[in-house]
C-alpha positions in Angstrom: 80.5 220.6 186.2 76.9 220.6 185.2 75.7 222.4 181.9 74.1 225.4 182.6 70.9 226.2 180.5 68.7 229.5 180.4 65.3 228.8 181.5 62.7 229.5 178.8 59.5 227.7 180.0 57.0 228.2 182.6 57.5 226.9 186.0 54.5 225.9 188.1 54.1 226.5 191.9 54.8 222.9 192.8 58.0 222.8 190.6 59.3 225.9 192.0 58.8 224.6 195.6 60.4 221.3 194.7 63.4 223.3 193.1 63.7 225.6 196.3 63.5 222.7 198.5 66.3 220.8 196.6 68.4 224.0 196.7 67.6 224.5 200.3 68.9 221.2 201.2 71.9 221.4 198.9 73.0 224.5 201.0 72.3 222.7 204.4 74.4 219.6 203.2 77.3 222.1 202.4 77.2 220.5 198.7 79.7 222.2 196.4 77.3 223.8 193.7 80.2 225.0 191.8 80.8 228.6 190.3 77.7 231.1 190.4 78.8 233.0 187.4 77.4 230.6 184.7 74.0 230.4 186.7 73.9 234.2 186.9 74.3 234.7 183.3 71.9 231.9 182.5 69.5 233.5 184.6 69.8 236.9 182.9 69.3 235.2 179.8 66.1 233.6 181.1 64.9 237.1 182.5 65.5 238.5 178.8 63.4 235.7 177.4 60.5 236.5 180.1 60.6 240.2 179.6 60.4 239.8 175.8 57.5 237.6 176.1 56.0 240.0 178.6 56.5 242.9 176.3 54.9 240.8 173.4 51.7 240.3 175.6 51.5 243.9 176.3 51.6 244.8 172.7 49.2 242.3 171.8 46.8 243.6 174.7 47.2 247.2 172.9 46.3 245.7 169.4 43.4 243.9 171.1 42.0 247.1 172.6 42.6 249.1 169.3 40.6 246.3 167.5 37.7 246.8 170.0 38.1 250.6 169.9 38.5 250.9 173.8 41.2 253.0 174.7 44.6 252.0 175.9 47.1 253.7 178.3 49.8 252.1 176.7 50.8 250.4 180.4 53.5 252.8 181.3 53.8 251.4 184.5 54.3 247.8 183.2 56.6 249.0 180.6 58.9 250.9 182.9 59.1 247.8 185.1 60.1 245.9 182.1 62.9 248.3 181.3 64.0 247.5 184.9 63.9 243.9 184.5 65.7 244.3 181.3 68.5 246.0 182.9 68.8 243.5 185.5 68.8 240.8 182.8 71.8 242.7 180.9 73.7 242.9 184.2 73.2 239.4 185.1 74.4 238.4 181.3 77.6 240.4 181.8 78.3 239.4 185.3 81.9 238.2 185.9 83.4 237.4 189.3 85.6 240.1 190.7 88.5 238.1 190.6 88.0 236.4 187.0 90.3 237.2 184.4 87.6 238.0 182.2 86.0 240.4 184.5 84.3 243.1 182.7 83.2 246.8 183.8 79.7 247.7 182.8 79.5 251.5 183.0 75.8 252.8 182.6 74.5 249.7 183.8 
């Protein structure tokens, strides 16, 4: 089985298109891509990393605006969206197949 790593880098559109085409072809060929649980959990880690990065950039934007004495709204819509993405990441990191012996309930998520 392939090692599953979380994605922490940036993917350009050409790279995303190549990966998408390779996955589409693998599905079309009926390739056994293995169990999905490790990939789903790794994607949760990746999403968490991206949320942290965007949160940092929003905070940095607020500091820049404060330094320039321009008002900042605090970006409530962006922060609410970040909270939802963070929730998705938590769900993905906690994911277990329903028939797995290590399946967990995630009340409140």
